[in-house]
C-alpha positions in Angstrom: -32.5 64.6 88.9 -35.6 63.9 86.9 -36.4 66.1 83.9 -39.0 68.7 84.7 -42.4 67.9 83.2 -43.4 70.4 80.5 -46.5 72.3 81.3 -49.0 72.6 78.5 -49.7 76.1 77.1 -53.2 77.3 78.2 -53.6 78.9 74.7 -52.8 75.6 72.9 -55.2 73.7 75.2 -58.0 76.2 74.5 -57.4 76.0 70.8 -57.2 72.2 70.6 -59.9 71.3 73.1 -62.4 74.1 72.5 -61.9 76.5 69.5 -60.8 74.0 66.7 -63.4 71.3 67.5 -66.2 74.0 67.8 -65.3 75.5 64.4 -65.2 72.1 62.7 -68.6 71.0 64.2 -70.3 74.3 63.5 -68.9 75.1 60.0 -67.9 71.8 58.4 -70.7 69.4 59.3 -72.8 70.1 56.2 -73.0 67.5 53.4 -71.2 69.8 51.0 -68.1 69.8 53.3 -67.1 67.0 55.7 -70.5 65.6 56.5 -71.9 64.9 60.0 -69.9 61.8 60.7 -66.6 62.9 59.4 -66.9 66.3 61.0 -67.6 64.7 64.4 -64.7 62.3 64.1 -62.3 65.0 63.0 -63.4 67.5 65.6 -63.2 65.0 68.5 -59.8 63.6 67.3 -58.1 66.9 68.3 -58.7 66.7 72.1 -58.2 62.8 72.0 -54.8 63.0 70.2 -53.6 66.0 72.2 -54.7 64.4 75.6 -53.0 61.1 74.7 -49.8 62.9 73.5 -49.7 64.9 76.7 -50.0 61.8 78.9 -47.2 60.1 76.9 -45.0 63.2 76.9 -45.1 63.7 80.7 -44.9 59.9 81.4 -47.4 60.4 84.2 -50.8 58.6 84.5 -53.2 61.5 85.1 -56.7 60.2 86.1 -58.4 63.5 85.4 -56.8 63.7 81.9 -57.9 60.1 81.3 -61.4 61.0 82.3 -61.3 63.9 79.8 -60.3 61.5 77.0 -63.1 59.1 78.0 -65.6 62.0 78.1 -64.7 62.9 74.5 -64.9 59.3 73.4 -68.4 59.0 75.0 -69.5 62.1 73.2 -68.3 60.7 69.9 -70.1 57.4 70.7 -73.4 59.2 71.4 -73.1 61.0 68.0 -71.9 58.1 65.9 -74.4 55.6 67.4 -77.1 58.3 67.1 -78.3 57.7 70.7 -80.9 59.8 72.4 -79.4 63.3 73.2 -80.5 62.9 76.9 -77.4 60.7 77.3 -75.2 63.6 76.3 -76.6 65.7 79.2 -76.2 62.8 81.6 -72.6 62.2 80.4 -71.8 65.9 80.7 -72.9 65.9 84.3 -71.5 62.4 85.2 -67.8 63.1 84.5 -67.4 66.2 86.8 -69.7 64.5 89.4 -67.4 61.6 89.5 -64.3 63.8 90.0 -66.2 65.8 92.7 -66.9 62.6 94.6 -63.3 61.5 94.4 -62.1 64.9 95.7 -64.7 64.9 98.5 -63.6 61.4 99.6 -59.9 62.5 99.8 -61.0 65.1 102.4 -61.5 62.3 104.9 -58.0 60.9 104.4 -54.6 62.2 105.6 -53.9 63.7 102.2 -56.8 65.8 100.8 -56.4 66.6 97.2 -56.2 70.3 97.9 -53.1 69.6 100.0 -51.4 67.8 97.2 -52.3 70.5 94.7 -51.6 73.7 96.7 -49.7 72.8 99.9 -46.8 70.8 98.4 -43.0 71.3 98.4 -42.9 72.2 94.7 -44.9 75.4 95.4 -44.4 76.2 99.1 -41.8 75.9 101.8 -43.8 73.2 103.4 -41.2 72.1 106.0 -40.9 75.6 107.3 -44.7 76.0 107.4 -45.1 72.7 109.3 -42.4 73.6 111.7 -44.2 76.9 112.5 -47.6 75.1 112.8 -46.0 72.7 115.4 -44.5 75.6 117.3 -47.8 77.4 117.5 -49.7 74.2 118.1 -52.0 74.9 115.2 -51.6 71.6 113.2 -55.1 70.4 114.0 -56.7 73.7 113.1 -54.7 73.8 109.9 -55.8 70.3 108.9 -59.4 71.2 109.7 -59.3 74.2 107.4 -57.6 72.2 104.7 -60.5 69.8 104.8 -62.9 72.7 104.4 -61.0 74.0 101.4 -61.1 70.4 100.0 -64.9 70.4 100.3 -65.0 73.7 98.5 -62.9 72.3 95.7 -65.3 69.4 95.4 -68.1 72.0 95.2 -66.5 73.5 92.1 -67.0 70.1 90.4 -70.6 70.1 91.5 -71.0 73.5 89.9 -69.4 72.2 86.8 -71.7 69.1 86.7 -74.9 71.2 87.1 -73.8 73.7 84.5 -72.7 71.0 82.0 -76.1 69.4 82.3 -78.0 72.6 81.9 -75.9 73.7 78.9 -76.4 70.3 77.2 -80.1 70.2 77.8 -80.7 73.8 76.6 -78.4 73.8 73.6 -78.2 70.3 72.2 -81.8 69.4 71.3 -81.5 67.9 67.8 -81.2 64.2 67.1 -77.7 62.7 67.1 -76.2 62.1 63.7 -77.6 65.3 62.1 -75.9 68.5 61.0 -77.9 70.4 63.6 -76.6 68.1 66.4 -73.0 68.7 65.4 -73.6 72.5 65.2 -75.2 72.5 68.6 -72.5 70.3 70.0 -69.9 72.8 68.7 -71.8 75.7 70.2 -72.0 73.9 73.6 -68.3 73.2 73.5 -67.5 76.8 72.7 -69.8 78.2 75.4 -68.5 75.7 78.1 -65.3 77.7 78.4 -66.7 81.1 79.4 -69.8 79.7 81.2 -68.1 76.8 83.1 -64.3 76.8 82.9 -63.6 80.4 83.7 -65.9 80.6 86.8 -64.4 77.3 88.0 -60.9 78.7 87.7 -61.9 81.8 89.6 -63.3 79.5 92.4 -60.1 77.5 92.5 -58.1 80.7 92.7 -60.3 81.7 95.6 -59.6 78.4 97.4 -55.8 78.9 96.8 -55.9 82.4 98.4 -57.9 81.0 101.3 -55.3 78.3 102.0 -52.5 80.9 101.8 -54.4 83.3 104.2 -54.9 80.4 106.6 -51.2 79.6 106.5 -50.2 83.2 107.1 -52.6 83.5 110.1 -51.7 80.2 111.8 -47.9 80.4 111.3 -47.2 84.2 111.4 -45.1 83.8 108.2 -45.1 86.4 105.5 -46.1 85.6 101.9 -42.4 85.7 100.9 -41.4 83.3 103.6 -44.2 80.8 102.7 -43.0 80.6 99.1 -39.2 81.0 99.7 -38.1 77.4 99.7 -34.4 78.3 99.9 -34.5 80.1 103.2 -33.9 78.1 106.3 
């Protein structure tokens, strides 16, 4: 048996990716402390190192995690090269847009992403569910509703893209390479969690509950039976 992958702690992820970088950018960017360049490099090194470590630890190539590292590197590049701040807003919208497109495309394949994330044997008794779907002749209806759920999941990334763009345009208005830019970047990073991440998680939970309710309706199984992988 393969060793079980360690799941990252949500608290550690928030601290490393949001809280620590935000504090460094907002409080240590002044010339009397780290300075704009050093503060930017130190702040962005936390999510880059943590993301790289997580990829190596789990020995699994995660494209979304890789996009997260690339996103941080692009943010650092915009700051260090002192590019026009409009590129920050474009970058903030581009990453979730790209993910949303990929998710939407999988909806037209046999394995929509939502199926891999929610309806998989690690979580549910998929064989039992599929057997009941065949018995009730509801396989086609189930696949149709899974595609709908997959489109909803793609919609969460559209929401993220729009909110990222708005947040960047409204908050980060100073020229890159300045103390004000670093402070605004830290503020944007900090606000992105309650404004974007939490609503997105609520949407994803809603999608998960929708899939579960569809399974219950089309199979007649109880919640316990759906998740009891040991029962025959």
